[in-house]
All heavy atoms as an XYZ file, in Angstrom:
653
protein
N       0.814     -1.190      0.000
C       0.000      0.000      0.000
C       0.860      1.257      0.000
O       0.334      2.320     -0.192
C      -0.940      0.001      1.199
C      -1.956     -1.073      1.171
S      -3.567     -0.352      1.187
C      -4.550     -1.790      1.044
N       2.149      1.116      0.206
C       2.993      2.301      0.225
C       3.214      2.864     -1.178
O       3.636      3.992     -1.316
C       4.322      2.037      0.913
C       5.194      1.036      0.200
C       6.629      0.955      0.659
C       6.812      0.622      2.091
N       8.183      0.270      2.435
N       2.939      2.100     -2.228
C       3.092      2.599     -3.592
C       1.898      3.423     -4.055
O       1.974      4.093     -5.076
C       3.294      1.429     -4.557
C       4.616      0.718     -4.318
O       5.537      1.358     -3.777
O       4.719     -0.459     -4.670
N       0.807      3.344     -3.343
C      -0.396      4.081     -3.737
C      -0.131      5.582     -3.667
O       0.625      6.050     -2.823
C      -1.567      3.723     -2.824
C      -2.226      2.409     -3.170
C      -1.509      1.211     -3.145
C      -3.561      2.347     -3.510
C      -2.109      0.003     -3.449
C      -4.176      1.145     -3.816
C      -3.433     -0.020     -3.795
O      -4.033     -1.202     -4.103
N      -0.767      6.338     -4.569
C      -0.560      7.780     -4.628
C      -1.844      8.518     -4.301
O      -2.937      8.083     -4.679
C      -0.094      8.177     -6.023
C       1.237      7.584     -6.400
C       1.641      7.931     -7.815
O       0.947      8.641     -8.519
N       2.781      7.414     -8.239
N      -1.708      9.652     -3.619
C      -2.859     10.475     -3.257
C      -3.325     11.252     -4.488
O      -2.550     11.989     -5.086
C      -2.499     11.424     -2.125
S      -3.883     12.454     -1.600
N      -4.583     11.073     -4.858
C      -5.131     11.750     -6.035
C      -6.029     12.915     -5.650
O      -6.145     13.876     -6.401
C      -5.897     10.744     -6.896
C      -6.301     11.190     -8.287
C      -5.076     11.583     -9.101
C      -7.044     10.083     -8.991
N      -6.661     12.840     -4.484
C      -7.559     13.915     -4.040
C      -7.718     13.826     -2.525
O      -7.435     12.802     -1.917
C      -8.917     13.787     -4.714
N      -8.194     14.921     -1.943
C      -8.447     14.965     -0.506
C      -9.844     15.502     -0.277
O     -10.257     16.471     -0.922
C      -7.418     15.875      0.205
O      -6.108     15.398     -0.098
C      -7.618     15.853      1.695
N     -10.569     14.866      0.643
C     -11.939     15.259      0.962
C     -12.053     15.525      2.455
O     -11.298     14.981      3.252
C     -12.918     14.149      0.554
C     -12.831     13.797     -0.898
C     -12.036     12.745     -1.319
C     -13.525     14.518     -1.844
C     -11.933     12.417     -2.656
C     -13.430     14.208     -3.193
C     -12.634     13.154     -3.600
N     -13.025     16.349      2.828
C     -13.219     16.681      4.227
C     -14.189     15.732      4.906
O     -13.958     15.286      6.025
C     -13.734     18.128      4.365
O     -12.816     18.994      3.681
C     -13.797     18.550      5.824
N     -15.266     15.379      4.225
C     -16.312     14.530      4.815
C     -16.687     13.395      3.867
O     -16.462     13.471      2.654
C     -17.559     15.364      5.139
C     -17.268     16.507      6.069
C     -17.276     17.811      5.614
C     -16.945     16.281      7.404
C     -16.996     18.867      6.464
C     -16.662     17.327      8.267
C     -16.694     18.620      7.786
O     -16.400     19.651      8.631
N     -17.323     12.354      4.409
C     -17.695     11.167      3.635
C     -18.634     11.478      2.476
O     -18.510     10.902      1.398
C     -18.372     10.122      4.542
C     -17.428      9.474      5.482
N     -17.567      9.563      6.840
C     -16.319      8.743      5.273
C     -16.593      8.904      7.422
N     -15.818      8.402      6.488
N     -19.589     12.345      2.688
C     -20.586     12.591      1.650
C     -19.984     13.224      0.393
O     -20.584     13.188     -0.666
C     -21.717     13.477      2.180
C     -21.301     14.878      2.478
N     -20.743     15.242      3.688
C     -21.345     15.999      1.722
C     -20.474     16.532      3.664
N     -20.829     17.022      2.476
N     -18.786     13.752      0.489
C     -18.169     14.417     -0.651
C     -17.663     13.447     -1.716
O     -17.491     13.827     -2.867
C     -17.008     15.296     -0.185
C     -17.434     16.436      0.690
C     -16.270     17.228      1.234
O     -15.148     16.690      1.328
O     -16.490     18.392      1.568
N     -17.419     12.201     -1.363
C     -16.836     11.276     -2.334
C     -17.646      9.991     -2.530
O     -17.192      9.079     -3.215
C     -15.405     10.905     -1.916
C     -15.311     10.157     -0.608
C     -15.517      8.794     -0.547
C     -15.023     10.836      0.573
C     -15.429      8.116      0.644
C     -14.926     10.163      1.764
C     -15.132      8.804      1.795
O     -15.046      8.142      2.983
N     -18.836      9.919     -1.992
C     -19.581      8.663     -2.044
C     -19.843      8.195     -3.477
O     -19.656      7.023     -3.804
C     -20.890      8.788     -1.265
C     -21.553      7.470     -1.042
C     -21.032      6.570     -0.146
C     -22.670      7.115     -1.772
C     -21.620      5.329      0.047
C     -23.267      5.883     -1.589
C     -22.744      4.988     -0.680
N     -20.250      9.093     -4.362
C     -20.509      8.723     -5.759
C     -19.219      8.257     -6.424
O     -19.209      7.281     -7.174
C     -21.135      9.914     -6.528
C     -21.201      9.634     -8.017
C     -22.516     10.230     -5.990
N     -18.127      8.941     -6.126
C     -16.831      8.580     -6.687
C     -16.414      7.179     -6.247
O     -15.929      6.383     -7.049
C     -15.787      9.603     -6.248
C     -14.396      9.456     -6.810
C     -14.404      9.606     -8.324
C     -13.478     10.477     -6.178
N     -16.637      6.867     -4.995
C     -16.288      5.539     -4.462
C     -17.064      4.442     -5.206
O     -16.493      3.420     -5.579
C     -16.598      5.497     -2.968
C     -16.211      4.222     -2.291
C     -16.465      4.310     -0.795
C     -15.998      3.070     -0.077
N     -16.156      3.172      1.371
N     -18.337      4.673     -5.442
C     -19.147      3.695     -6.173
C     -18.650      3.513     -7.604
O     -18.605      2.390     -8.116
C     -20.618      4.122     -6.173
C     -21.319      4.103     -4.821
C     -22.725      4.681     -4.950
C     -21.375      2.698     -4.256
N     -18.274      4.599     -8.256
C     -17.765      4.519     -9.626
C     -16.439      3.766     -9.692
O     -16.211      2.995    -10.615
C     -17.605      5.929    -10.214
C     -18.901      6.659    -10.437
C     -19.769      5.981    -11.485
O     -19.283      5.480    -12.484
N     -21.060      5.954    -11.236
N     -15.572      3.980     -8.715
C     -14.295      3.265     -8.687
C     -14.503      1.774     -8.462
O     -13.840      0.953     -9.084
C     -13.378      3.826     -7.599
C     -12.712      5.127     -7.959
C     -11.992      5.820     -7.017
C     -12.797      5.653     -9.229
C     -11.359      6.999     -7.328
C     -12.184      6.847     -9.565
C     -11.455      7.520     -8.609
N     -15.405      1.422     -7.571
C     -15.675      0.005     -7.321
C     -16.266     -0.654     -8.562
O     -15.914     -1.783     -8.897
C     -16.601     -0.140     -6.121
C     -15.910      0.192     -4.812
C     -16.845      0.241     -3.622
O     -18.057      0.012     -3.783
O     -16.353      0.531     -2.514
N     -17.130      0.062     -9.246
C     -17.750     -0.458    -10.469
C     -16.710     -0.677    -11.568
O     -16.776     -1.651    -12.306
C     -18.821      0.535    -10.937
C     -19.558      0.160    -12.160
C     -20.636      1.199    -12.426
C     -20.993      1.283    -13.858
N     -21.941      2.368    -14.127
N     -15.715      0.215    -11.668
C     -14.679      0.128    -12.690
C     -13.529     -0.797    -12.297
O     -12.646     -1.062    -13.104
C     -14.142      1.522    -12.996
N     -13.507     -1.272    -11.058
C     -12.447     -2.166    -10.611
C     -11.126     -1.458    -10.348
O     -10.061     -2.069    -10.450
N     -11.186     -0.190    -10.004
C      -9.976      0.582     -9.715
C      -9.524      0.282     -8.287
O     -10.317      0.367     -7.347
C     -10.247      2.092     -9.897
C     -10.534      2.368    -11.373
C      -9.070      2.921     -9.399
C     -10.944      3.779    -11.661
N      -8.256     -0.047     -8.142
C      -7.709     -0.339     -6.814
C      -7.482      0.977     -6.069
O      -6.712      1.830     -6.524
C      -6.407     -1.124     -6.942
C      -6.650     -2.525     -7.494
C      -5.371     -3.200     -7.797
N      -4.891     -2.612     -9.060
C      -3.804     -2.999     -9.689
N      -3.052     -3.950     -9.180
N      -3.433     -2.444    -10.817
N      -8.178      1.114     -4.968
C      -8.117      2.365     -4.208
C      -8.462      2.126     -2.753
O      -8.974      1.067     -2.399
C      -9.114      3.377     -4.789
C     -10.534      3.013     -4.496
N     -11.198      2.008     -5.157
C     -11.416      3.505     -3.599
C     -12.425      1.903     -4.688
N     -12.575      2.807     -3.727
N      -8.186      3.097     -1.932
C      -8.689      3.129     -0.561
C      -8.697      4.580     -0.107
O      -8.068      5.447     -0.725
C      -7.875      2.227      0.372
C      -6.485      2.696      0.698
C      -6.230      3.447      1.845
C      -5.410      2.367     -0.121
C      -4.948      3.869      2.152
C      -4.136      2.779      0.183
C      -3.909      3.530      1.327
O      -2.647      3.947      1.621
N      -9.450      4.834      0.945
C      -9.553      6.183      1.493
C      -8.837      6.199      2.841
O      -9.298      5.599      3.801
C     -11.020      6.605      1.640
C     -11.676      6.856      0.320
C     -12.367      5.858     -0.337
C     -11.580      8.096     -0.286
C     -12.966      6.087     -1.556
C     -12.178      8.337     -1.505
C     -12.866      7.332     -2.149
N      -7.710      6.883      2.890
C      -6.920      6.968      4.106
C      -7.606      7.915      5.095
O      -8.094      8.970      4.707
C      -5.535      7.494      3.764
C      -4.533      7.428      4.868
C      -3.169      7.892      4.384
O      -3.062      8.815      3.592
N      -2.137      7.224      4.855
N      -7.669      7.540      6.336
C      -8.319      8.292      7.430
C      -9.843      8.232      7.377
O     -10.508      8.953      8.109
C      -7.885      9.767      7.457
C      -6.431      9.938      7.747
O      -5.813      9.101      8.366
N      -5.879     11.052      7.286
N     -10.413      7.384      6.549
C     -11.868      7.306      6.395
C     -12.563      6.934      7.701
O     -13.515      7.592      8.117
C     -12.208      6.289      5.305
C     -13.679      6.133      5.044
C     -13.949      5.128      3.937
O     -13.113      4.220      3.711
O     -14.998      5.247      3.312
N     -12.102      5.912      8.372
C     -12.729      5.457      9.611
C     -12.512      6.451     10.741
O     -13.438      6.774     11.483
C     -12.186      4.080     10.016
O     -12.373      3.169      8.933
C     -12.886      3.556     11.243
N     -11.314      6.953     10.860
C     -10.986      7.909     11.911
C     -11.862      9.156     11.820
O     -12.441      9.603     12.808
C      -9.509      8.292     11.814
C      -8.994      9.312     12.813
C      -9.100      8.758     14.221
C      -7.570      9.676     12.484
N     -12.004      9.702     10.643
C     -12.817     10.903     10.473
C     -14.299     10.575     10.551
O     -15.107     11.419     10.940
C     -12.420     11.627      9.177
C     -10.990     12.139      9.337
C     -13.378     12.759      8.840
C     -10.357     12.722      8.116
N     -14.667      9.345     10.232
C     -16.055      8.928     10.422
C     -16.433      8.934     11.892
O     -17.560      9.263     12.261
N     -15.491      8.573     12.739
C     -15.742      8.565     14.186
C     -15.633      9.962     14.799
O     -16.345     10.290     15.743
C     -14.752      7.634     14.886
C     -14.900      6.151     14.568
C     -13.733      5.369     15.155
C     -16.217      5.625     15.098
N     -14.710     10.763     14.282
C     -14.471     12.113     14.806
C     -14.532     13.125     13.655
O     -13.498     13.628     13.201
C     -13.096     12.186     15.480
C     -12.853     11.204     16.614
C     -11.379     11.135     16.955
C     -13.665     11.604     17.827
N     -15.717     13.440     13.149
C     -15.818     14.271     11.942
C     -15.203     15.662     12.065
O     -14.693     16.201     11.093
C     -17.312     14.366     11.676
C     -17.994     13.661     12.751
C     -17.002     13.013     13.630
N     -15.206     16.239     13.245
C     -14.642     17.578     13.401
C     -13.117     17.579     13.393
O     -12.494     18.631     13.343
C     -15.170     18.224     14.677
C     -16.688     18.433     14.711
C     -17.119     18.993     16.049
C     -17.137     19.340     13.576
N     -12.518     16.407     13.416
C     -11.062     16.311     13.397
C     -10.494     16.187     11.982
O      -9.298     15.999     11.818
C     -10.612     15.117     14.228
O     -11.047     13.914     13.617
N     -11.329     16.316     10.983
C     -10.891     16.151      9.604
C      -9.739     17.084      9.246
O      -8.768     16.682      8.617
C     -12.066     16.385      8.649
O     -11.656     16.210      7.318
N      -9.820     18.324      9.656
C      -8.757     19.276      9.332
C      -7.463     18.940     10.074
O      -6.371     19.126      9.543
C      -9.205     20.702      9.658
C     -10.347     21.157      8.798
C     -11.628     21.240      9.310
C     -10.142     21.471      7.468
C     -12.680     21.646      8.518
C     -11.190     21.882      6.660
C     -12.471     21.969      7.185
N      -7.577     18.438     11.280
C      -6.396     18.091     12.067
C      -5.612     16.938     11.442
O      -4.379     16.901     11.515
C      -6.799     17.729     13.493
N      -6.296     16.000     10.815
C      -5.645     14.835     10.222
C      -5.365     15.004      8.727
O      -4.886     14.085      8.080
C      -6.485     13.579     10.446
C      -6.568     13.185     11.894
C      -7.749     13.323     12.594
C      -5.458     12.704     12.560
C      -7.840     12.976     13.930
C      -5.526     12.347     13.895
C      -6.715     12.493     14.582
N      -5.692     16.156      8.177
C      -5.422     16.394      6.761
C      -6.484     15.869      5.834
O      -6.257     15.720      4.641
N      -7.662     15.568      6.347
C      -8.775     15.115      5.513
C      -8.707     13.639      5.163
O      -7.835     12.898      5.620
N      -9.628     13.237      4.329
C      -9.704     11.855      3.847
C      -9.011     11.818      2.495
O      -9.447     12.475      1.547
C     -11.178     11.406      3.720
C     -11.874     11.519      5.078
C     -11.253      9.987      3.185
C     -13.380     11.371      5.002
N      -7.937     11.063      2.400
C      -7.134     11.033      1.181
C      -7.532      9.858      0.301
O      -7.562      8.718      0.753
C      -5.660     10.930      1.539
C      -5.124     12.157      2.217
C      -3.647     11.990      2.549
N      -3.287     12.914      3.606
C      -3.240     12.615      4.883
N      -3.517     11.396      5.283
N      -2.924     13.528      5.775
N      -7.780     10.156     -0.960
C      -8.063      9.126     -1.947
C      -6.735      8.588     -2.458
O      -5.970      9.295     -3.107
C      -8.875      9.709     -3.110
C      -9.032      8.831     -4.337
C      -9.745      7.522     -3.988
C      -9.771      9.573     -5.425
N      -6.450      7.337     -2.134
C      -5.190      6.707     -2.520
C      -5.472      5.723     -3.668
O      -6.328      4.847     -3.545
C      -4.578      5.981     -1.332
C      -4.387      6.862     -0.094
S      -3.329      8.278     -0.349
C      -1.738      7.483     -0.382
N      -4.741      5.877     -4.771
C      -4.958      5.092     -5.986
C      -3.693      4.309     -6.327
O      -2.581      4.827     -6.218
C      -5.291      6.031     -7.175
C      -6.521      6.879     -6.871
C      -5.494      5.251     -8.460
C      -7.808      6.127     -6.855
N      -3.880      3.078     -6.792
C      -2.758      2.267     -7.260
C      -2.176      2.943     -8.509
O      -2.922      3.426     -9.363
C      -3.232      0.853     -7.594
C      -2.113     -0.084     -7.847
N      -1.533     -0.227     -9.083
C      -1.452     -0.921     -7.012
C      -0.571     -1.116     -9.005
N      -0.498     -1.556     -7.761
N      -0.850      3.002     -8.630
C      -0.222      3.713     -9.756
C      -0.703      3.291    -11.141
O      -0.811      4.122    -12.039
C       1.269      3.402     -9.582
C       1.433      3.117     -8.140
C       0.145      2.483     -7.695
N      -1.009      2.032    -11.343
C      -1.446      1.585    -12.667
C      -2.887      1.987    -12.976
O      -3.321      1.881    -14.127
C      -1.279      0.073    -12.806
O      -2.134     -0.599    -11.899
N      -3.639      2.451    -11.986
C      -5.036      2.841    -12.200
C      -5.245      4.360    -12.184
O      -6.383      4.823    -12.276
C      -5.927      2.220    -11.111
C      -5.997      0.709    -11.229
O      -5.881      0.190    -12.357
O      -6.177      0.043    -10.192
N      -4.176      5.137    -12.101
C      -4.323      6.585    -11.958
C      -4.989      7.223    -13.171
O      -5.877      8.065    -13.021
C      -2.964      7.247    -11.649
C      -2.595      6.930    -10.205
C      -3.007      8.751    -11.870
C      -1.310      7.514     -9.742
N      -4.603      6.846    -14.377
C      -5.196      7.479    -15.565
C      -6.691      7.185    -15.663
O      -7.488      8.068    -15.993
C      -4.474      7.048    -16.840
O      -4.595      5.657    -17.024
N      -7.087      5.950    -15.355
C      -8.504      5.598    -15.385
C      -9.269      6.353    -14.296
O     -10.383      6.824    -14.512
C      -8.682      4.086    -15.194
C     -10.086      3.603    -15.515
C     -10.359      2.154    -15.148
C      -9.403      1.154    -15.642
N      -9.823     -0.243    -15.327
N      -8.655      6.506    -13.126
C      -9.286      7.233    -12.022
C      -9.475      8.705    -12.378
O     -10.525      9.293    -12.097
C      -8.453      7.098    -10.756
N      -8.476      9.308    -13.024
C      -8.590     10.709    -13.437
C      -9.702     10.904    -14.458
O     -10.412     11.905    -14.439
C      -7.261     11.208    -13.996
C      -6.227     11.468    -12.933
C      -4.951     12.017    -13.537
C      -3.912     12.288    -12.471
N      -2.660     12.804    -13.027
N      -9.869      9.926    -15.350
C     -10.957     10.004    -16.340
C     -12.312      9.997    -15.649
O     -13.215     10.746    -16.032
C     -10.875      8.841    -17.318
C      -9.746      8.943    -18.300
C      -9.653      7.716    -19.192
O     -10.236      6.662    -18.901
N      -8.921      7.832    -20.280
N     -12.471      9.164    -14.640
C     -13.743      9.100    -13.912
C     -13.989     10.405    -13.172
O     -15.101     10.950    -13.198
C     -13.764      7.892    -12.960
C     -13.832      6.604    -13.773
C     -14.950      7.982    -11.990
C     -13.727      5.341    -12.966
N     -12.971     10.945    -12.526
C     -13.126     12.214    -11.804
C     -13.494     13.330    -12.775
O     -14.394     14.133    -12.507
C     -11.843     12.556    -11.022
C     -11.693     11.589     -9.848
C     -11.872     13.996    -10.522
C     -10.377     11.713     -9.117
N     -12.816     13.377    -13.927
C     -13.125     14.409    -14.921
C     -14.537     14.268    -15.460
O     -15.224     15.269    -15.693
C     -12.121     14.351    -16.071
C     -10.735     14.809    -15.666
O     -10.613     15.477    -14.611
O      -9.775     14.487    -16.397
N     -15.000     13.032    -15.651
C     -16.361     12.840    -16.161
C     -17.402     13.265    -15.136
O     -18.470     13.759    -15.508
C     -16.586     11.382    -16.567
O     -16.656     10.546    -15.437
N     -17.104     13.109    -13.852
C     -18.041     13.543    -12.815
C     -18.019     15.059    -12.622
O     -18.992     15.638    -12.155
C     -17.736     12.852    -11.489
C     -18.063     11.364    -11.443
C     -17.579     10.758    -10.136
C     -19.547     11.130    -11.616
N     -16.910     15.703    -12.975
C     -16.824     17.159    -12.866
C     -17.299     17.869    -14.125
O     -17.348     19.088    -14.162
C     -15.389     17.589    -12.546
C     -15.045     17.346    -11.097
O     -15.916     17.401    -10.237
N     -13.787     17.079    -10.818
N     -17.637     17.098    -15.164
C     -18.145     17.681    -16.406
C     -19.493     18.344    -16.146
O     -20.353     17.794    -15.464
C     -18.280     16.573    -17.449
C     -18.686     17.091    -18.801
O     -18.606     18.314    -19.037
O     -19.083     16.260    -19.650
N     -19.710     19.517    -16.699
C     -20.944     20.268    -16.454
C     -22.181     19.557    -16.996
O     -23.287     19.773    -16.510
C     -20.831     21.647    -17.053
C     -19.690     22.439    -16.465
C     -20.084     23.856    -16.260
C     -18.863     24.620    -15.814
N     -18.848     25.046    -14.511
N     -22.017     18.691    -17.990
C     -23.169     18.002    -18.562
C     -23.577     16.769    -17.754
O     -24.636     16.195    -17.976
C     -22.862     17.579    -19.996
O     -21.802     16.643    -20.016
N     -22.767     16.372    -16.787
C     -23.065     15.200    -15.967
C     -24.061     15.560    -14.853
O     -23.976     16.616    -14.239
C     -21.767     14.675    -15.346
O     -22.059     13.617    -14.446
N     -24.995     14.666    -14.612
C     -25.942     14.863    -13.515
C     -25.320     14.504    -12.163
O     -25.802     14.948    -11.123
C     -27.187     14.019    -13.726
C     -28.027     14.527    -14.885
O     -28.029     15.712    -15.158
N     -28.699     13.631    -15.572
N     -24.282     13.682    -12.175
C     -23.593     13.293    -10.948
C     -22.330     14.121    -10.814
O     -21.576     14.266    -11.774
C     -23.233     11.811    -10.982
C     -24.383     10.836    -11.048
C     -23.850      9.425    -11.240
C     -25.212     10.911     -9.803
N     -22.099     14.659     -9.655
C     -20.893     15.459     -9.426
C     -20.299     15.125     -8.069
O     -21.010     14.803     -7.152
C     -21.223     16.949     -9.470
C     -21.610     17.398    -10.836
C     -21.489     18.893    -10.987
N     -21.916     19.242    -12.319
C     -23.047     19.850    -12.591
N     -23.851     20.223    -11.655
N     -23.369     20.110    -13.836
N     -18.986     15.258     -7.985
C     -18.349     15.167     -6.687
C     -18.199     16.584     -6.174
O     -18.102     17.531     -6.939
C     -16.988     14.437     -6.733
C     -16.028     15.095     -7.716
C     -17.166     12.989     -7.051
C     -14.652     14.521     -7.696
N     -18.197     16.747     -4.877
C     -18.141     18.074     -4.281
C     -16.736     18.611     -4.376
O     -15.799     17.918     -4.192
C     -18.602     18.017     -2.811
C     -18.458     19.365     -2.157
C     -20.018     17.534     -2.737
């Protein structure tokens, strides 16, 4: 897991839920660092640097495509 790279940072769980579902559907190897800790202590998100989206190096280009498609203005689904 030390080879995984941080692609984005989120403050709260609701900000990346759609993205998480899309990654699981596409089979992208990922995990959210600090997800459980901030779930238990939501006000501590800033102290721990937020929830980091960690992506396997071979899946980064596919992950960026999904993020870009969700940020497209014509998409009904968006990440915060």
